[in-house]
C-alpha positions in Angstrom: 35.1 -13.4 15.1 36.3 -11.5 12.1 33.8 -8.6 10.3 32.2 -9.5 7.1 34.6 -9.2 3.9 31.3 -8.2 2.5 32.1 -4.8 0.8 28.3 -4.0 0.3 27.1 -4.9 3.4 26.4 -1.2 4.4 24.2 -0.6 1.8 22.9 -3.6 2.0 21.5 -2.8 5.5 20.2 0.7 4.6 18.2 -0.7 1.5 17.0 -4.0 3.2 16.0 -1.8 6.4 13.7 -0.3 3.8 12.4 -2.8 2.2 11.6 -4.4 5.6 9.9 -1.1 6.9 7.5 -0.4 3.7 6.4 -4.4 4.9 6.2 -3.4 8.5 3.9 0.2 7.1 1.8 -1.7 4.9 1.2 -5.1 7.2 0.6 -2.3 10.2 -1.4 -0.3 8.3 -3.7 -3.1 6.9 -4.2 -3.9 11.1 -5.2 -1.2 12.1 -7.4 -0.9 9.1 -9.0 -4.6 10.4 -9.2 -3.4 14.0 -11.4 -0.2 12.9 -8.5 2.0 13.8 -8.0 3.4 10.5 -5.9 2.9 7.8 -3.3 5.5 8.4 -2.9 5.2 12.2 0.4 4.1 12.0 1.4 6.8 10.7 0.0 9.3 12.6 1.8 7.8 15.4 5.2 7.8 13.7 4.6 11.1 12.4 4.0 11.6 16.7 8.1 11.8 17.0 8.1 14.5 15.7 5.8 16.1 16.3 4.4 15.0 19.1 0.8 13.8 20.1 -1.0 16.6 18.4 -0.2 14.2 14.8 -2.6 11.9 16.5 -5.1 13.8 15.1 -4.9 17.2 15.0 -2.6 18.3 12.3 -2.7 19.0 8.3 -2.8 15.4 6.5 -0.1 15.8 4.7 2.3 17.4 7.3 1.6 14.0 8.7 1.5 12.0 6.2 5.3 13.8 5.4 6.4 13.4 8.3 5.5 10.0 9.4 7.1 8.1 6.2 10.0 10.0 6.7 10.0 9.2 10.2 9.2 5.8 9.4 11.9 5.4 7.0 15.0 6.7 7.8 14.2 4.4 11.4 13.8 2.0 9.3 17.2 2.2 7.6 18.7 2.9 10.2 17.7 -0.4 11.9 19.0 -1.9 9.0 22.5 -0.5 9.4 22.3 -1.9 12.6 21.6 -5.1 11.2 24.0 -5.2 9.1 26.9 -4.4 11.4 25.6 -7.1 13.5 25.6 -9.5 9.9 29.2 -8.9 9.5 30.5 -10.5 13.1 28.4 -13.7 11.7 29.9 -16.8 11.4 29.9 -17.4 7.3 28.6 -20.1 7.4 25.6 -18.8 8.6 25.1 -15.7 6.8 23.4 -18.4 4.2 20.9 -20.0 5.7 17.6 -18.4 5.9 16.7 -20.4 9.3 19.6 -18.4 11.5 19.3 -15.5 9.5 15.4 -15.6 10.3 16.1 -16.2 14.0 18.5 -13.4 14.2 16.3 -11.4 12.3 13.1 -11.7 14.5 15.4 -10.9 17.4 17.1 -8.6 16.8 13.7 -6.9 15.8 12.5 -7.6 19.1 15.3 -5.3 20.4 14.3 -3.1 18.5 11.0 -2.8 19.9 12.2 -3.1 23.0 14.4 -0.1 23.3 12.1 1.6 21.0 8.7 1.4 22.3 10.0 0.3 25.9 12.6 3.0 26.8 11.9 6.0 24.2 8.4 5.7 24.1 8.5 5.7 28.7 10.4 8.3 28.3 9.5 10.8 25.8 6.6 9.1 23.9 3.6 7.5 26.6 1.3 7.4 24.0 3.2 5.1 22.4 1.9 2.6 25.8 -2.0 2.8 24.6 -1.6 0.3 21.9 -1.0 -3.3 21.9 2.2 -3.9 23.0 2.3 -7.8 22.9 0.6 -7.0 19.1 3.5 -4.7 18.3 6.1 -6.7 19.5 4.4 -9.7 17.7 3.9 -7.4 14.2 7.9 -5.9 14.6 8.9 -10.0 14.7 7.0 -11.3 12.1 7.0 -8.2 9.5 10.0 -6.1 10.1 12.7 -9.1 11.6 11.5 -11.8 9.7 12.0 -9.8 6.1 14.9 -8.3 6.9 16.7 -11.8 7.2 15.6 -13.2 4.7 16.1 -9.9 2.3 20.1 -10.4 3.9 20.5 -14.7 4.1 19.1 -13.8 0.6 22.3 -11.4 -0.9 24.3 -13.7 1.0 23.3 -16.2 -1.4 23.8 -14.8 -4.1 27.6 -13.2 -3.1 29.0 -17.0 -2.2 27.4 -18.3 -5.5 29.3 -15.7 -7.4 32.5 -15.9 -4.6 32.2 -19.6 -6.2 31.2 -18.9 -10.0 34.4 -16.8 -10.1 37.0 -19.4 -8.2 35.3 -21.8 -10.6 36.4 -20.0 -13.8 40.2 -19.1 -12.6 40.9 -22.6 -11.9 39.4 -23.6 -14.8 41.9 -21.2 -17.1 44.4 -21.7 -14.9 45.6 -24.9 -16.0 45.9 -23.5 -20.1 47.6 -21.1 -19.1 49.9 -22.6 -17.4 50.5 -25.0 -21.1 51.2 -22.1 -22.9 47.2 -21.7 -24.3 45.2 -19.0 -23.5 41.8 -19.0 -21.7 38.4 -19.4 -23.4 
């Protein structure tokens, strides 16, 4: 399968990763608040990637917020970029399909969860394993992977529509030039 000719795929990946990361962050913070653990617990866990387990309670809130949001947004943008590389390998007929992109996005986020929580978490951040693992797996799929897939499907639909419009407009002008007329 050939690589995509979509020139802005990487930029979409970064941007869509940030948007999906924002959706995911809000969902995680709301879930944490509803569970009675405090709205900032997910941010503290993200900060702990940079600052260690002390970010879960000992460090100043400003430092924890800056580190947590920075880690979360950087990882979201990176994962969006990786997804754009996967998306570029998908069949051009399948890329605009929301159902297909939802499935690929959710599977991608499940893979990202396995790498970040199960491999990296077990090796470097064991406090991540104190969390309800299945819950976080579902949260990743629904609130990161699904929005990422929908954003890529929408971008591809928009790109296809623009390409079809430009092709149709070019076809309309071509016969008039052939007869010696000027295009409208």
